[in-house]
C-alpha positions in Angstrom: -242.5 32.1 89.2 -245.9 33.0 87.6 -247.5 36.0 89.3 -251.1 36.7 88.5 -252.2 40.2 87.6 -255.3 41.0 89.7 -258.2 43.1 88.7 -258.3 44.6 92.2 -255.8 44.8 95.0 -253.1 42.2 94.4 -249.4 41.6 93.8 -249.6 43.0 90.3 -252.3 45.3 89.1 -252.5 46.2 85.4 -252.2 49.9 84.9 -255.5 51.5 84.3 -257.3 48.2 84.6 -260.3 48.5 86.9 -262.7 45.8 88.0 -265.6 47.6 86.3 -263.7 47.1 83.0 -263.0 43.4 83.7 -265.4 41.0 81.9 -263.9 38.0 83.7 -264.8 39.0 87.2 -262.5 39.2 90.1 -260.4 36.2 89.3 -256.7 36.1 88.7 -255.8 37.0 85.2 -252.6 36.4 83.3 -251.0 37.9 80.3 -250.1 35.8 77.3 -246.4 35.5 78.0 -246.9 34.2 81.5 -249.5 31.7 80.3 -247.3 30.5 77.4 -244.4 30.0 79.8 -246.6 28.1 82.3 -248.2 25.8 79.8 -245.1 25.4 77.6 -246.6 26.8 74.4 -245.1 29.4 72.1 -246.7 32.8 71.7 -247.4 32.0 68.1 -249.3 28.8 69.1 -251.3 30.7 71.6 -252.3 33.3 69.0 -253.1 30.6 66.6 -255.4 28.9 69.0 -257.1 32.2 69.5 -257.3 32.8 65.7 -259.0 29.4 65.1 -261.4 29.9 68.0 -260.0 27.1 70.1 -259.1 29.1 73.2 -259.6 32.8 72.9 -258.4 34.9 75.8 -261.2 35.7 78.3 -260.6 39.4 77.9 -258.2 42.1 76.8 -256.7 44.9 78.8 -257.4 48.5 77.7 -253.9 48.4 76.1 -254.9 45.3 74.1 -253.0 42.7 76.1 -254.6 39.2 76.0 -255.8 38.2 79.4 -256.3 34.6 80.4 -258.0 33.0 83.4 -257.2 29.7 85.2 -260.0 28.1 83.2 -258.4 29.2 80.0 -255.1 27.8 81.2 -256.7 24.5 82.0 -258.1 24.4 78.5 -254.7 25.1 77.0 -253.2 22.3 79.1 -255.9 19.9 77.9 -255.1 20.8 74.3 -251.4 20.2 75.0 -252.4 16.7 76.2 -254.6 16.1 73.2 -252.1 17.1 70.6 -249.7 14.1 70.8 -252.8 11.9 70.6 -253.5 13.2 67.1 -256.8 14.8 67.7 -257.8 17.4 65.0 -258.6 21.0 65.9 -262.3 20.3 65.3 -262.2 17.3 67.6 -260.3 19.4 70.2 -262.9 22.2 69.9 -265.8 19.7 70.3 -264.1 18.0 73.3 -263.5 21.3 75.0 -267.1 22.2 74.5 -268.3 18.8 75.8 -266.1 19.1 78.9 -267.3 22.6 79.6 -270.9 21.5 79.4 -270.2 18.5 81.6 -268.4 20.5 84.2 -271.1 23.2 84.2 -273.8 20.5 84.6 -275.7 22.2 81.8 -278.1 19.4 81.4 -275.8 17.6 79.0 -277.6 15.2 76.7 -277.2 11.5 76.5 -275.8 11.9 73.0 -273.2 14.4 74.2 -272.2 12.0 77.1 -271.9 9.2 74.6 -269.7 11.4 72.4 -267.5 12.2 75.4 -267.2 8.5 76.2 -266.1 7.9 72.6 -263.4 10.5 73.0 -262.3 8.8 76.2 -262.1 5.4 74.4 -260.2 7.1 71.5 -257.7 8.7 73.9 -257.2 5.3 75.6 -256.6 3.5 72.3 -254.2 6.2 71.1 -252.3 5.9 74.4 -252.0 2.2 73.8 -250.7 2.8 70.3 -248.2 5.4 71.6 -246.9 2.9 74.2 -246.3 0.3 71.5 -244.4 2.9 69.4 -242.4 3.8 72.5 -241.5 0.1 73.2 -240.3 -0.2 69.6 -238.2 3.0 69.9 -236.7 1.7 73.2 -235.8 -1.6 71.6 -234.1 0.3 68.7 -232.2 2.5 71.1 -231.1 -0.6 73.2 -230.0 -2.4 70.0 -228.0 0.5 68.8 -226.3 0.8 72.2 -225.6 -2.9 72.2 -224.1 -2.6 68.7 -221.8 0.3 69.8 -220.8 -1.6 73.0 -219.9 -4.6 70.8 -217.9 -2.4 68.5 -216.0 -0.8 71.5 -215.2 -4.3 72.9 -213.8 -5.4 69.5 -211.5 -2.3 69.3 -210.2 -2.8 72.9 -209.6 -6.6 72.4 
């Protein structure tokens, strides 16, 4: 079970980590290994996303440990959903930025909203394509099973 490290009193306090050192406020913070396990990404992938500026950790402990917030985790989960849809890193970065602006109600422009709508349409279209691929794969699996069943019946009879 994932247990958050807390910046103040909590079930797990990082040694030497005080709230006046915390740039992320008094929210729950999680170390990279816990986040990787929760989201289902490898440590290497998490570090890569940091390296390319996709989802950097919100902070680091005095010992250099990467620290992530629930918001960071939500972004990583979104990236994990975008990946099978074939979005590029640049598209993911833009989409994350657009969603942040939308959620922050930062006076998002009509142009940015239109771009977000295009991403929604792209995602829906890509889902449709994936469903078609899945149906074809299921048909193949069914045909192979039928072929094997027929073979088994021939050998028994």
